[in-house]
C-alpha positions as a Markdown table, in Angstrom:
| # | Residue | x | y | z |
|---|---|---|---|---|
| 1 | Unk | -38.4 | 23.8 | 6.7 |
| 2 | Unk | -39.6 | 21.3 | 4.4 |
| 3 | Unk | -37.6 | 20.4 | 1.6 |
| 4 | Unk | -34.4 | 21.9 | 2.9 |
| 5 | Unk | -31.6 | 19.1 | 3.5 |
| 6 | Unk | -28.6 | 20.1 | 5.9 |
| 7 | Unk | -25.9 | 17.1 | 5.0 |
| 8 | Unk | -24.5 | 16.6 | 8.7 |
| 9 | Unk | -22.2 | 13.4 | 7.4 |
| 10 | Unk | -18.6 | 14.2 | 9.2 |
| 11 | Unk | -16.8 | 13.4 | 6.1 |
| 12 | Unk | -18.8 | 16.7 | 4.6 |
| 13 | Unk | -18.3 | 18.7 | 7.9 |
| 14 | Unk | -14.3 | 17.9 | 8.2 |
| 15 | Unk | -14.1 | 18.9 | 4.6 |
| 16 | Unk | -15.6 | 22.3 | 4.7 |
| 17 | Unk | -13.4 | 23.0 | 8.1 |
| 18 | Unk | -10.6 | 22.9 | 5.8 |
| 19 | Unk | -12.2 | 25.1 | 3.4 |
| 20 | Unk | -12.6 | 27.8 | 5.9 |
| 21 | Unk | -9.0 | 28.4 | 6.7 |
| 22 | Unk | -7.7 | 31.1 | 4.8 |
| 23 | Unk | -4.4 | 29.1 | 5.1 |
| 24 | Unk | -5.8 | 26.5 | 2.4 |
| 25 | Unk | -4.4 | 27.0 | -1.1 |
| 26 | Unk | -6.1 | 26.9 | -4.6 |
| 27 | Unk | -4.9 | 23.4 | -5.2 |
| 28 | Unk | -6.4 | 21.8 | -2.3 |
| 29 | Unk | -9.6 | 23.9 | -2.1 |
| 30 | Unk | -10.8 | 22.9 | -5.7 |
| 31 | Unk | -10.3 | 19.3 | -4.7 |
| 32 | Unk | -12.1 | 19.3 | -1.6 |
| 33 | Unk | -14.9 | 21.4 | -3.2 |
| 34 | Unk | -15.1 | 18.5 | -6.0 |
| 35 | Unk | -15.1 | 15.7 | -2.9 |
| 36 | Unk | -17.9 | 17.9 | -1.6 |
| 37 | Unk | -19.9 | 18.1 | -4.6 |
| 38 | Unk | -19.8 | 14.3 | -5.0 |
| 39 | Unk | -20.3 | 13.3 | -1.3 |
| 40 | Unk | -23.5 | 15.7 | -1.5 |
| 41 | Unk | -24.6 | 14.3 | -4.5 |
| 42 | Unk | -24.8 | 11.0 | -3.5 |
| 43 | Unk | -27.4 | 12.2 | -0.6 |
| 44 | Unk | -29.3 | 14.6 | -3.4 |
| 45 | Unk | -29.6 | 11.6 | -6.0 |
| 46 | Unk | -30.9 | 8.7 | -3.7 |
| 47 | Unk | -34.6 | 9.1 | -4.9 |
| 48 | Unk | -33.6 | 8.6 | -8.5 |
| 49 | Unk | -36.0 | 6.2 | -10.8 |
| 50 | Unk | -34.8 | 2.9 | -11.6 |
| 51 | Unk | -36.4 | 0.1 | -13.8 |
| 52 | Unk | -35.4 | -3.4 | -13.3 |
| 53 | Unk | -33.5 | -4.7 | -16.9 |
| 54 | Unk | -32.5 | -8.1 | -17.7 |
| 55 | Unk | -28.7 | -8.6 | -17.4 |
| 56 | Unk | -26.5 | -11.9 | -18.2 |
| 57 | Unk | -24.2 | -12.4 | -15.3 |
| 58 | Unk | -21.5 | -14.9 | -15.8 |
| 59 | Unk | -24.1 | -17.4 | -13.7 |
| 60 | Unk | -27.1 | -16.9 | -14.8 |
| 61 | Unk | -29.7 | -14.3 | -16.3 |
| 62 | Unk | -31.5 | -12.0 | -13.5 |
| 63 | Unk | -33.7 | -9.0 | -13.3 |
| 64 | Unk | -31.8 | -5.8 | -11.8 |
| 65 | Unk | -32.2 | -2.1 | -11.3 |
| 66 | Unk | -30.9 | 0.7 | -13.8 |
| 67 | Unk | -31.9 | 4.5 | -13.8 |
| 68 | Unk | -34.7 | 5.0 | -15.6 |
| 69 | Unk | -35.9 | 7.5 | -18.4 |
| 70 | Unk | -34.1 | 10.8 | -19.2 |
| 71 | Unk | -30.7 | 11.4 | -17.4 |
| 72 | Unk | -29.7 | 14.2 | -15.1 |
| 73 | Unk | -28.9 | 17.5 | -16.0 |
| 74 | Unk | -26.2 | 19.5 | -14.0 |
| 75 | Unk | -26.6 | 23.3 | -14.0 |
| 76 | Unk | -23.7 | 25.2 | -11.9 |
| 77 | Unk | -24.3 | 29.0 | -11.8 |
| 78 | Unk | -21.0 | 30.1 | -13.1 |
| 79 | Unk | -18.4 | 30.9 | -12.2 |
| 80 | Unk | -18.2 | 29.0 | -8.7 |
| 81 | Unk | -21.2 | 26.6 | -9.2 |
| 82 | Unk | -18.1 | 24.7 | -12.0 |
| 83 | Unk | -16.0 | 23.6 | -8.6 |
| 84 | Unk | -18.9 | 21.3 | -7.6 |
| 85 | Unk | -19.9 | 19.7 | -11.2 |
| 86 | Unk | -17.1 | 17.2 | -11.6 |
| 87 | Unk | -17.8 | 15.7 | -8.3 |
| 88 | Unk | -21.7 | 15.2 | -9.6 |
| 89 | Unk | -20.4 | 14.0 | -12.7 |
| 90 | Unk | -18.2 | 11.4 | -11.3 |
| 91 | Unk | -21.6 | 9.7 | -10.2 |
| 92 | Unk | -23.6 | 10.4 | -13.5 |
| 93 | Unk | -21.0 | 10.1 | -16.0 |
| 94 | Unk | -23.7 | 10.2 | -18.3 |
| 95 | Unk | -25.3 | 13.4 | -17.2 |
| 96 | Unk | -25.8 | 16.4 | -19.4 |
| 97 | Unk | -24.6 | 20.0 | -18.5 |
| 98 | Unk | -25.9 | 23.4 | -18.6 |
| 99 | Unk | -25.0 | 26.7 | -17.7 |
| 100 | Unk | -26.3 | 29.3 | -16.1 |
| 101 | Unk | -24.2 | 32.9 | -15.9 |
| 102 | Unk | -25.0 | 35.4 | -12.8 |
| 103 | Unk | -23.0 | 38.1 | -11.6 |
| 104 | Unk | -24.0 | 40.3 | -8.2 |
| 105 | Unk | -24.1 | 43.6 | -8.3 |
| 106 | Unk | -21.2 | 44.5 | -5.7 |
| 107 | Unk | -23.2 | 47.8 | -4.8 |
| 108 | Unk | -27.0 | 46.6 | -4.9 |
| 109 | Unk | -26.5 | 42.7 | -4.3 |
| 110 | Unk | -29.2 | 42.4 | -7.0 |
| 111 | Unk | -28.2 | 39.5 | -9.7 |
| 112 | Unk | -27.9 | 39.9 | -13.3 |
| 113 | Unk | -28.1 | 37.0 | -16.0 |
| 114 | Unk | -25.2 | 37.4 | -18.4 |
| 115 | Unk | -25.5 | 33.2 | -19.7 |
| 116 | Unk | -28.1 | 30.5 | -19.5 |
| 117 | Unk | -27.8 | 27.1 | -22.3 |
| 118 | Unk | -29.6 | 24.5 | -20.7 |
| 119 | Unk | -29.8 | 20.7 | -22.2 |
| 120 | Unk | -32.4 | 19.2 | -24.8 |
| 121 | Unk | -35.7 | 17.7 | -22.9 |
| 122 | Unk | -35.2 | 20.1 | -19.7 |
| 123 | Unk | -38.4 | 19.4 | -18.8 |
| 124 | Unk | -38.2 | 15.7 | -18.4 |
| 125 | Unk | -35.0 | 15.6 | -16.5 |
| 126 | Unk | -33.9 | 16.2 | -12.7 |
| 127 | Unk | -31.9 | 19.1 | -12.6 |
| 128 | Unk | -29.2 | 19.8 | -10.2 |
| 129 | Unk | -28.4 | 23.5 | -9.7 |
| 130 | Unk | -24.9 | 23.7 | -8.0 |
| 131 | Unk | -23.5 | 26.9 | -5.9 |
| 132 | Unk | -20.8 | 26.6 | -3.0 |
| 133 | Unk | -22.4 | 29.2 | -1.8 |
| 134 | Unk | -25.9 | 30.7 | -0.9 |
| 135 | Unk | -26.1 | 33.9 | 0.6 |
| 136 | Unk | -28.8 | 36.4 | -0.3 |
| 137 | Unk | -30.5 | 33.8 | -2.3 |
| 138 | Unk | -30.6 | 35.9 | -5.3 |
| 139 | Unk | -28.8 | 34.3 | -7.9 |
| 140 | Unk | -30.3 | 30.9 | -7.0 |
| 141 | Unk | -33.7 | 32.4 | -7.4 |
| 142 | Unk | -32.8 | 34.1 | -10.6 |
| 143 | Unk | -31.5 | 30.6 | -12.4 |
| 144 | Unk | -34.4 | 28.3 | -11.2 |
| 145 | Unk | -36.9 | 31.1 | -12.7 |
| 146 | Unk | -35.0 | 30.6 | -15.8 |
| 147 | Unk | -35.0 | 27.1 | -15.7 |
| 148 | Unk | -38.5 | 26.9 | -15.4 |
| 149 | Unk | -39.1 | 29.6 | -17.7 |
| 150 | Unk | -37.4 | 26.9 | -20.2 |
| 151 | Unk | -39.8 | 24.0 | -19.0 |
| 152 | Unk | -37.4 | 22.5 | -16.1 |
| 153 | Unk | -39.8 | 21.1 | -13.0 |
| 154 | Unk | -38.1 | 18.2 | -11.0 |
| 155 | Unk | -35.0 | 20.7 | -9.8 |
| 156 | Unk | -32.8 | 20.1 | -7.0 |
| 157 | Unk | -30.3 | 22.8 | -5.4 |
| 158 | Unk | -26.9 | 22.1 | -3.7 |
| 159 | Unk | -24.8 | 24.7 | -1.8 |
| 160 | Unk | -22.0 | 23.6 | 0.6 |
| 161 | Unk | -22.5 | 26.4 | 2.9 |
| 162 | Unk | -25.5 | 28.8 | 3.1 |
| 163 | Unk | -27.2 | 31.5 | 5.1 |
| 164 | Unk | -30.5 | 31.4 | 7.1 |
| 165 | Unk | -31.4 | 34.4 | 5.0 |
| 166 | Unk | -30.8 | 32.8 | 1.4 |
| 167 | Unk | -32.5 | 29.4 | 2.4 |
| 168 | Unk | -35.5 | 31.5 | 3.9 |
| 169 | Unk | -35.7 | 33.5 | 0.3 |
| 170 | Unk | -34.8 | 30.2 | -1.9 |
| 171 | Unk | -37.7 | 28.4 | 0.1 |
| 172 | Unk | -40.3 | 31.0 | 0.0 |
| 173 | Unk | -39.8 | 31.6 | -3.8 |
| 174 | Unk | -39.3 | 27.9 | -4.9 |
| 175 | Unk | -40.9 | 25.9 | -2.0 |
| 176 | Unk | -41.2 | 22.9 | -4.7 |
| 177 | Unk | -37.6 | 22.3 | -4.7 |
| 178 | Unk | -35.3 | 20.3 | -2.3 |
| 179 | Unk | -32.5 | 22.5 | -1.1 |
| 180 | Unk | -29.5 | 20.5 | 0.0 |
| 181 | Unk | -26.7 | 22.4 | 2.5 |
| 182 | Unk | -23.7 | 21.4 | 3.6 |
| 183 | Unk | -23.5 | 24.0 | 6.5 |
| 184 | Unk | -26.3 | 26.8 | 7.5 |
| 185 | Unk | -24.1 | 29.6 | 9.0 |
| 186 | Unk | -24.8 | 32.0 | 11.1 |
| 187 | Unk | -25.8 | 35.4 | 9.1 |
| 188 | Unk | -24.6 | 37.7 | 6.7 |
| 189 | Unk | -23.1 | 40.5 | 6.9 |
| 190 | Unk | -23.5 | 44.3 | 5.7 |
| 191 | Unk | -21.6 | 42.9 | 2.7 |
| 192 | Unk | -23.9 | 40.5 | 2.3 |
| 193 | Unk | -20.9 | 38.0 | 2.8 |
| 194 | Unk | -21.8 | 34.7 | 4.7 |
| 195 | Unk | -20.6 | 34.7 | 8.6 |
| 196 | Unk | -18.3 | 32.7 | 9.1 |
| 197 | Unk | -17.9 | 31.7 | 5.8 |
| 198 | Unk | -15.3 | 31.1 | 3.9 |
| 199 | Unk | -14.5 | 34.0 | 1.5 |
| 200 | Unk | -15.1 | 34.3 | -2.5 |
| 201 | Unk | -15.5 | 30.8 | -3.2 |
| 202 | Unk | -14.9 | 31.5 | -6.8 |
| 203 | Unk | -11.8 | 33.6 | -6.0 |
| 204 | Unk | -10.6 | 30.7 | -4.2 |
| 205 | Unk | -11.5 | 27.9 | -6.6 |
| 206 | Unk | -10.2 | 29.5 | -9.4 |
| 207 | Unk | -7.3 | 31.3 | -7.8 |
| 208 | Unk | -8.4 | 35.2 | -8.8 |
| 209 | Unk | -9.0 | 38.1 | -6.6 |
């Protein structure tokens, strides 16, 4: 499908395999999520606009490209999306950060918003929404709905692992956004968990149950 990019880089695939292992501990899991966020961010930011500026080198003055316009906005979906934040920030330290809090009802699997705080001038920024798992697509759709309601236009979504069902729903709801996925897994089970997946990303990042 158009606007869906599965990142097949061997480093990302290797790191995802380590995340899947149930014996990978909290500290290692958290660090690898951070690394994958940086690697995926490198791809997702490949089309950032630049402008030529005059730079004095030790040898002479030259024109050289630098990022143009308003800087990036990174918006993790709480709480698991925070795990990918620092990886993207390491690439663009000047980026502004927003937060969207959404929880999924354990019985209905429907998303419920409880917090939304976005950077100023959001309509002028490239917005990267992060969430390690794209399962039903409900939380991602709700988060992007909120961003668009507040004026956001240029939006990309980054997820480490996705279910085909979630990709389909997100793409149908927001066909204008680019979806970057580390790996597309087989399916959702009856409890709306991704199979084979890696369990609950938030619990494994923060060491909770």
